C-alpha positions as CSV (number, residue, x, y, z in Angstrom):
1,M,-44.1,95.7,-8.0
2,A,-42.5,98.6,-6.3
3,T,-39.3,98.0,-4.4
4,T,-38.3,99.9,-1.2
5,R,-34.7,100.8,-0.5
6,D,-33.1,102.1,2.7
7,A,-30.8,105.1,3.0
8,A,-27.8,102.9,2.0
9,G,-29.6,101.7,-1.1
10,D,-30.2,98.2,0.1
11,L,-33.5,96.5,-0.8
12,Q,-36.1,96.2,2.0
13,W,-38.9,93.6,2.2
14,D,-42.5,94.7,2.2
15,P,-43.6,94.8,5.9
16,L,-47.3,94.3,4.8
17,A,-46.7,91.2,2.8
18,F,-44.0,89.8,5.2
19,P,-44.4,91.2,8.7
20,T,-41.3,89.4,10.0
21,G,-38.2,87.9,8.5
22,D,-39.5,84.5,9.3
23,T,-42.4,84.8,7.0
24,L,-40.1,86.1,4.2
25,G,-37.8,83.1,4.8
26,A,-40.8,80.7,4.6
27,Y,-42.0,82.3,1.4
28,V,-38.5,82.0,-0.2
29,H,-38.3,78.3,1.0
30,S,-41.7,77.6,-0.5
31,K,-40.4,78.6,-3.9
32,G,-37.5,76.1,-3.6
33,F,-34.7,78.5,-2.7
34,K,-32.4,78.4,0.3
35,V,-32.0,81.3,2.7
36,R,-29.0,81.9,4.9
37,C,-28.4,85.0,6.9
38,S,-24.7,85.8,7.4
39,S,-22.4,88.7,7.7
40,G,-19.0,89.2,6.0
41,A,-17.3,87.9,9.1
42,A,-19.2,84.6,8.9
43,A,-18.4,84.2,5.3
44,G,-14.7,84.7,6.1
45,A,-15.0,82.1,8.9
46,D,-16.5,79.7,6.4
47,V,-13.6,80.1,4.0
48,L,-11.2,79.5,6.9
49,L,-13.0,76.4,7.9
50,L,-12.9,75.1,4.3
51,V,-9.1,75.8,4.1
52,L,-8.6,74.0,7.4
53,L,-10.6,71.0,6.2
54,M,-8.6,70.9,2.9
55,L,-5.3,71.0,4.9
56,L,-6.6,68.1,7.1
57,V,-7.4,66.1,4.0
58,L,-4.0,66.7,2.6
59,L,-2.4,65.7,5.8
60,V,-4.3,62.4,5.9
61,L,-3.3,61.7,2.3
62,L,0.3,62.4,3.1
63,V,0.2,60.0,6.1
64,L,-1.4,57.3,3.9
65,L,1.3,57.8,1.3
66,V,4.0,57.5,3.9
67,L,2.4,54.3,5.2
68,L,2.2,52.9,1.7
69,L,5.8,53.6,1.0
70,L,6.8,52.0,4.3
71,L,4.7,48.9,3.5
72,V,6.3,48.7,0.0
73,D,9.8,49.1,1.6
74,V,9.1,46.2,4.0
75,L,7.4,43.9,1.5
76,L,9.7,44.4,-1.4
77,P,12.9,43.0,0.2
78,L,10.9,39.9,1.2
79,T,10.0,39.1,-2.4
80,S,13.1,40.1,-4.2
81,G,15.9,37.5,-4.6
82,F,13.9,34.7,-3.1
83,S,13.1,31.6,-5.0
84,R,11.8,28.3,-3.7
85,S,14.5,26.2,-5.4
86,S,17.3,28.2,-3.8
87,A,15.8,27.8,-0.3
88,C,15.6,24.0,-0.6
89,T,19.2,23.4,-1.6
């Protein structure tokens, strides 16, 4: 199978076997692979989105930790130093 490359050295698809990019994508999908067209800028945007999502998760975890500490701070004094016998006398 001969491969065709452009002036930059990038592989080109066979226009006789795959007249459009859609048919090439359908062929690759039929073999069980995923196809995604993106540029370098899109890949950078994906990384930025992932970083923002991780920061959001960390923020939610921090808020939950603060709420848990506040709950312990409120409940702990209610249970310490209290016994039923001392309250009845």
